[in-house]
N, C-alpha and C positions, 0 to 999 in steps of 0.2 A: 437380606433380600437379594434375589437374583433376577437378571433379565435374560430370558431364555429364547434363543432363536427357534421359531416355528416354521420357517420357510427356507428353501435352498439347501445346498449341501451341508451347511452348518446346523441344520435342524437338530435340536436337542442339546446343543452346546450353550454355555452360560457365561455371563459376566457378573461378578459380584458388584453389588451396590453398597457402599460403605456408609455407616451412620455418620451424619454430618457432612456428607459429600454432596456437592452440586455437580451432577454428571450431565455433560452436554452432549448432544447428538446433532450432527450436521454434515454438510458436504465438504467443509473445510474447518480447520482449526478447532476441533471439538475433541472431547475425550473419546468419542466413538465417531469416526469419519466414515460415511457411507458414500461410495462413489456411484451415485445414482442421480440422473438429471431431475428426478421428481423430488429430491431432497434439497432444501434450501441450505445456504451456506451456514447460518445459525438456524437450526430447525426447532429443536426442543430441549428442555432442561429438566432433569429429574433431581429433586431434593429429598434426601432421606433425613428425617428428624431424629432427635435424641432417643425417642421410644421405638424407632424403627418405622414410624408412619412415613408415607411417601406421597409426594405430589409431582405431577408433570405439568410443565408450562409450555404452551406452544409460543415460539418466539417470532410470531407474525409470519410463519412460513407460507409459501405460495400454495402448496397442495394440502396443507393441514396435517394435524396429528389426530389419529383415530384411536379411541379407547372403547373397547367393547362394541366395535361396530359403529360408533358415532363420532363425528368430528367434534373436537372440544373447542371451546372458546376461552382463551386465557388459561387458567389453572384448573386442574381436575385431580381429585384423589386417585391414587394408584395402589391397588391392594392385591394380595396374593390371589391368583386365579384370574386376574384381569388379562385381557389381550390388548396388544398395542400394535398399531400400524404406522410406520414411517416410510413414506414412499412405497417401494415394492417389497420392503422387508417387514416380516411379521414376527412379533415377539409375544411371549406370555410372561407373567410375573409370578415368581415362585420357583421352587426346585424343579430342575428338569426331570422329565420322565426317564426311568431307567430303561436303557436300550441295550439289548445283548450285543457284546462285542464292540460297543461304541461308547467309550468313556466321555464324560463331560470334560471339556477343555475350558479353562478359565485363564484369561490373559493371552499371552503370545504363543502361538504355535501354528504351524501350517495345517489347515483343515483340508479334509478330503474335497475333491471337486474344484480345487483352485480358489476357494474363498480363504482369505488370509487375514489374520489379525496380527498386526505388527506394533507392539508398544515400542516407543522410542524415547529419547531423552526429553522430548517435549511433553511426554505424557499422553500422546495421541495414539489412538487405535484406529487402524485403517482397514476397511473391508473392501476387497476387490472381488467382483463376481466373474466367473468364467467356467469353463468346462475343461477338465484335464483327465487324460487317460491314465491307466495304470502304468503304461510305458513311460509317460512323461513324469510321473511321480518317481518311478525307479530311476530315470535319468537325473532328476533333481538330487536324489540321494547320492548318486555317484559323483555328481558335480560338487555337492557340498563336501564330500570326503576329499575330493581332489583339492578343493580350496583350502581345507584345513591343513593338508600336507604342504601346499604351496605357501600358505602363510607362515608355517613353522620354518620353512627353508629360507624364505626371503625377508622375514621380518627385520632382520638386521640391515638389509640393503634398502628397505623402504625409505628411511630417513635420509640415507645417502642420496637417493634419487629425487625426493620431493621436499626434503627439509623438515626438520622437527616443527610441529605447530608452535606458533609464537604465543608468548604470554601477553596479557593486556599491556604490561609495561613495554614490552618489545614492539607491539603494534603501535603504540603511541610514539615511541622513539623513531620508528620508520615513517610515520605519517605526519609528524608535527610540522614539517615544512611543506606539506601537500594539502592540508585541510585548513581552510581560511574562515575567519569571522567576517561577515558582511554587514555593514551598516548602510541601510537605505534611507536617504535623507530627503525629506519633502514635507508637504503639509501633514502627512501621516507617516512619520518615521517608523522603521521596523528593523529587526535584526534577524539574521539566520546564519547558515553555514554554506560552504561551497568547497570544491576540490579542484586541484590543478590537473587538467587533462593534457595540456601541452605547455611545459615551462619555457621552451624556446620562443614560442609565439605569445606567451602570456595569457593563455586561455583558461578560464575557470567555469566550471559547470555548477549550476545551483537550481533550485526550484523557481519557476516563474512567480509563484505567489510571494517569495522573499523579496523580489525586486519590483513587483508591479505598482507599488504605491510610492516609489522613489523617483526623484528627478536627478539626484547625484548619489554616488556610491563611494564607499571607502572599504577597503579590505585590509586584513592584517592576519598574522599567524603567530604562534608561539615564537618569541625572539625575533620577529620580523616587523619592521616598522610599518604603520598604516600608510596606505597609498590610495590614490584615486583609481577608479575603475569606470568603465562605460559599458553599456549593454550593446553587444553585437547583434544579437537576434534572440527570438524566443518562440516557443510553441506553447501558447497558453493552455491548449487542450491536452497536451502531454505533461503540463506543469514542468517544463524544462526551459532553462535560459542559459546563454553563454555570455560571460563577461570578458572584457579585455583590460589588461593592465600594461602600461608602457614600462613601468619599473618592475623588472622580473627578478631583481637581486634577491637571492636566498630562497626562491621558490623551487620546489621539486615536483615533477610529474608523478602522478600515482601509477601503480601497476594495475592495468585494467584486466579483469578476469572474465569469466564466462559462466552463465547459468548452467551450461551443460555439465559443469564440474561440480555443481551443488547436488545435495541429497537431502531429503527430509530428515531432520534431526541434526544436521551439521551445525557446528558452532558458527555464529556470526557476531559481529560487533558493530553497533551504531556509533559513529564518531561525529562530534560537533561541538558547539558552544552553546549549551542550553542555559536559559534562565539568567541572562545578563544583558545589560544595555551599554556595557563598556567595551571599548575597543582593546582594552588591556585585559585579556582573559586567558583562560587555560583550556586546552583541549581535553575533552571528557570522552570516555569510552563506556558504553553500556552493552554488556554481553547478553546474548540470547541464543536461540536455536531456530532453524528454518522449520516453519510449519508446512508451508506449501511453496515449492520451488518457483512455479509460474502459474498464475491465474489471472483472471480479468476482474476489474472493479467496474461494476455496472452503474449506469446513471443513478445518482442518489440525490433526489431533490431535497430530502429532509436535511441533508448536510451541505446542499448546494455544491455538489461535486459531479462533474461530467465523468463519463466512463474512461478507464485506462486499459489499454489492450494487454499490458504485461506488468504485473506487479508480483513482488515476493512478499509472502506473509510470514512474519517471524514474531518471536516473543521478545526481541530486543526493543526496549522502551524507546519511543520517540517523544521527546519532551519539547516544549516551545524553545526555539532557538536551534534545535537539531535539524530543522527542515533544510534540505539542500546538502546536508553532509553525507558522506559515503557510508554505505554498509559494506563491511569487508569480511573476508574469511580469515582463517588462522594463518594464512600465508601473507596477510596484508594486501590481498588483491581486491579491488573494488568489484562487487557483484550487484550492487544496487545503489539507489539514492533515497535517503530517508524522506518520507513525504507526508504520510497521514497516519493517524492513530485512532482507534476506537477503544477508549479506556473502559467503557462498560463491558466489552467483550474481550478485553485484553488482546486486541488485534493491532498489529502495526504493519503498515504497508510501505514498501520501498519500490520505486520504479526499477524494473529489471534492467540490468546492464545491457542485455541484448537489445532492448528497445532504445536505450540511450545511444548505443553505438550506431543504431540505424539512422538517427536524426542529428547527431552532433556535428557530423561533417558539414551538413547543409547549414546549420546554425553558425558554425565557426566561420563560414564563408560570408556571413552577414545576411543570409536569406532565411526569413522567418517562415513559420507554418501557422496560418490563421492568426497573424499578428500584425497589428497596425501601429504599434508603439503606445497605444493607450493602456492605462492601468485602471481597473474598475473593481468595484465591490457590489454585492447584492445588499441594498440598503434596508435598514429597519424603518419603521414609521417615524421613529425619532430622528434618524439620520436625514430623512426627507424633509420633515418640518424644520429641522435646524438650519437648512440652506434655502428654505422658501418654497419647497414643493408641497403639494397636498400629501397628507399622510397615506392616501390610498393610491398614489401614483405608482406605476409599474415600469420597471426598467433597471438597467445597471447604472450605478452612479460613477461617473468618470472622475477619478481623483488624481490622475497624473498623466503625462505624455512625455515620451522620450524626446529630449531636445533635438530639434531639427526635423522631426516627423511632421507629416501633414496635420495630424491631430494637434501637435504643439503650435504649428503655425496658425491653425484655427483657434488657438487658445483654449482648447477643451481641457478641462480640469483646473483652469485658472479661474473660472467662474462656474457656478452650479450648472452641471450638464448631465442629462439623464438619457442614456441610449435606450430607445424604445423599439427599434426595428432594424433589421438588416435585409436589404432587398425585399422589403415588404413583409418579412417574416417577424411577427412580434417576439420581443426579447424580454423575458421576466427575470432570468437568472443565468448562471453559467452553463447549465444544461442546454438552454435555448441557444446561447451564444455559440456553443460548440456544434450544435446541430446545424447552425447557419454558416459557420466559418471554419470548421475543422479542416476541411480539404483545400482551403484557399492558400495559394502559394504566392511568393514574393512577385510583385508586379500585377497580380490580379486586382480587380477593383470590386468595390461593394458600395451600394447606396445605404448610407447610415442615416437613420431618422433620429433626431435628437430633440428633447425638450430642454430648453436652456433659459437661464436668467442672466443675460449679458449685463455688464456694468450700466447703471442708470435705468435699467428696465424696471417696471413696477409689477410685471407678471411674466410668467413662463411663455416663451415663444418656440413654436415647433418649426423645425427646418430639416431638409434632407441634403446630405452632402455626399458626393462621390469621392471616396478615399481609396488610395492604393494600399494594399497589404505590403508590408516591408519584407 
């Protein structure tokens, strides 16, 4: 079975659909990536069965998937002769019509008119739409020939200039004194990873969600003894925090890279300490490839995630415990920080190093962004009833506060406390919190409305407190 383009300069060209293959279409990280704002990130999936029968499933796209002129709901059969619409791109199912002088192109080749299908080591195919003249195509051919000659001449000098790509073992050897295991201790202890951004000052970068439930912290690394750490500052809505250690012995700063040097398909490695609750652990590397160099992660209430302005999408698996660890290229330069994963779609998100560099200077100086020192979670009904709140109460459950912060002085997190509003704006989850607090800077104030059950109280009491952002 073939998927045949029926619109645009690639009209008549086809993509083979293989029996047993789940073929995804979307704006990012799909087998067929369509650079079209009307196409959702995961948009649709085609499954070809063992007898060649096919179905298409709409993956809850914004603008829908159209089969034979009708928008489908869920899954629909796909047969030879059917028409398919994804955003502004139209397809037919079946063999392409024979067109004089225009052969069918399957897989990767530059198409006329500037639409390009580019398979890469991630298995992605990208479509870019545009208009190109014959002169431009001729210029591309000349440029390609020149590049071929240039590569032949300077291939030997390349490694001299930039260095041979490192193996997994070589990356670990270079990074083992720079990537740390973090143990957050408190009523709800947790673990994660971090990386040394300044060894002279003892500064370590990690995810805010790694540290937000802790009151005290211990860090260690391969061959480096555990030591105490404190939180300097955080940006909860960027999910970035900076820790400080007094004992800097044995720690080495990472080499900080740039997203400008990344390309789709480049090798990357996720480093960290997954799947362990012990401070005696081993650094683990997980290889993958860049799917998207820079994109945004939009508000996602289903997963209680606020938006991120700059993330890298890759196939490098991020497992529990990897959060806060670095994403590095084959030169062992940090290009991002492991943060989130969507195992259903095999998508792994790392905060882009360019965004991290924008905010870590401020955090390293002890000035947070949208941060009061409180750590909180979006509770389940069971979480609420376990501490004495009604099951249908709405808000963020405060579980910790950085020692010395105003929230700590008020003893928030030491007894059941539910954040229900900021400056009169209702708060139900992290998306609401970031809508209210994302732009707050150190020294700004906010009116925090809490539902709390202080010691000795028989019922929840509501109060509003003016609190400084740290």
